[in-house]
N, C-alpha and C positions, 0 to 999 in steps of 0.2 A: 764508395756508395753514393757519398754526397754529391760528388761531380755528376754521376749519372742522373741524380734527382734533377739537378740544375739544367741538365742537358734535356731532360723529359720535359719540364716545365717550359723551356725556350721552344721545343718543338710544338708542344701544344698551342703556345701563344702564336707562333708563326702560322700554324694551321687554321687557328681561329680568324687570324687577320686575313688570311688567304680567302677563307670562306665568306667573311663579310665584304671583302673587296669583289668576290665574284658575284655575291648577291647584288651589290651596288652596281656592277656592270651589267646585270640583267635587267634592271629597272629602266624602261623606256619613258622617257619624258618629252612633253611638248609644252609650248607657251601660246598664250593667246592675249591680245589687246582687247579687253572687255569694253573699255571706254570706246574704242573705234567700233566694235560691233554695235553698241547701242546708238552711235551717231549714224551709222551707214545702213542699218537695217530699215528697210522701207516702211515696216509697219511702225517704227517709232517716229519716222518723220511725218507719215500720214496722221498718226495719233496727235502729234504736237499741233498739226494744221487743224485737226478736228476739235482739240481743246481751245486753241486760240479763238476758233470760230464761236465756240460756246462761251468762252469769257466775253467776246464782244457783244454777243447777244444779251448775256446778263448785265453787263455794263450799260447796255442801251435801255434795258427794261428797269434798271435802278435809276437811270436818268429820268425816265418818264414817271416812274413812282415819286421821285424826289420832287420833280417840278409840279407834280399834282398836289402834294402835300404843301408846297411853298404857296401855291395859288389858293388853298383852302386857308392857310394862315392869313394871307392878305385879305382874303374875303370876310373873314371873321372879324377883322378890325372895323368893318363898316357896320357892325351891330352894337347896339348896347348890351353891355356885359350884364345888365339885369333882366334882358329880355329872354323869352322863351326860345327864340330863334338863335341867340347866341349859345344858350345851353346845348340845344341840339346840334348845332354846327361844331361846338367845341367837342362834344361827345364824338362825333363823326371823325374829326381831325385826329383825336387820341387813338381811336380804332384804326385809322388808316397808318398812323405812325408805328403802332405796336405791330400790324400787319406787315409793315415794311421791314422791320427789325427781325421778326420771325422769318419771313421769306429770305431775307439776305442771308442770315445765319445758316438756314437751312441748305440753300443753294450753295454756298461756299463749303460747308461740311460735305454735301453731295459730291461736288466737283473734285476735292480732295481725296475722298474715299476712291472715287472711279479712277482717278490718276494713279493712286496707290496701287489698286488692283491690277490695273494695266502693266505698271512697272514690275510687279511681281510675276505677272504672266510673262512678259518678255524675258524676264532672268530665268524662269523655268524653261521656257522654249530654248533659250541658249544653251542652259544646262544639258537639256535632252539631246541636243545636236552634238554638243561636245562629247557627251557620253557615248553616242552612237559611234563617232569617228575614233575615239579611244579604244571601243571594243573591236572595230574593224582592224585598226592598226596594232592592236595589242599595246596600246599605250597605258602605262601603270599611274601616271601623275601628270596633270595639266596644271601649270602655274600661270598666273595673270601678271601682266608686266603693263608698265605705263611710260609713255614717252616724256621725257623732260620738256615742258612748255618753254619755248625760247623767249616769250614775252613776260618771263616772271618779273614782277615789279622791282625786286630788290633781292639782296643776297640771302636775307632771312627767308623769304619765300622759296627761293631756289634751294637752300640748304634743306628746308622742310620736304620739298619734292625728292630730293636726294635720299633722304633718311627713309621716306616711305616706299622707295623702290624695292620690289621683291624680287626681281631678275635683274642682275647686273650685266650679264652676258648671255647670249643664245645665238645659235646659227640659224639662218634663214629656213633650213629644211625643217626645223622642228616648230616653226610658227605656222599654226592652223587657223590663224584669223581669217584668211582670205576664204578658205574651205568652209568654215562656219558661216561666214556671211553668204557665200554662194547658196548653201543649202537653205538657210532662213529665208532669204529673199525668193528663191525658187518656189519654197513651199509656200509661202505668202501670195506669191502671184498666182499659183495654182488653186488657191482657196478663193481667188476673186479680188485679190487686194484690198483697197480701200472700201469696196462695196461690202466686203465681209465684216467690217467693224460695227460692233454694237456700242451702247452707252457704256457697257462693262464687259469684260472678257466673256462672261456667261451668256451675253446676249447675240454674240456673233458666232459665225462659222469658225472663227479662229479657235475657239474653245471647244468646238464640238467634234474636231478632227484632230487626232494625234499626228504629229510629224513622223513620217516613215522614212525620212531622209537620213 
């Protein structure tokens, strides 16, 4: 009786293991290099060019305002500190300095907020395309992987990269990076490319049309 019980437990264990293995074999997996998608997505490149242009314009405006403040400071030195002209010009200078600080802080926060919104938008677009491909191919799980940087400065940096690897091996046939990039870039071109970009995702055509690819 005891022997039969042992045999029964062994049979159940083997059946359970076989069931788990069968379910594991049924899981379809794919991988994607998200870092490469972000680099080669034309929307990202156009946006970085757009933000670089905006930063240059802000730097030029900041330089103009700063130069004006310095001129006001030098001009103030020509007046008697006890005179009404000095008091009036000093007040104007203080107002200009405060205005510059407020403007500078506001523009910096505005630029960072817009950049953050676009980054989230790109990530959402990427996830949507990945989801579409996964549903079409009946893929259950998509993992991201990163290539080791050959120019790691030292062994410590290289070791950190190795420890952060999420996928150690994959065959080329499960890599959907190229397909995701193709669909993202095609949809972007169809919307008009750089002409579709606004200051924020909500301002451009990019946010007003869903990717059907």
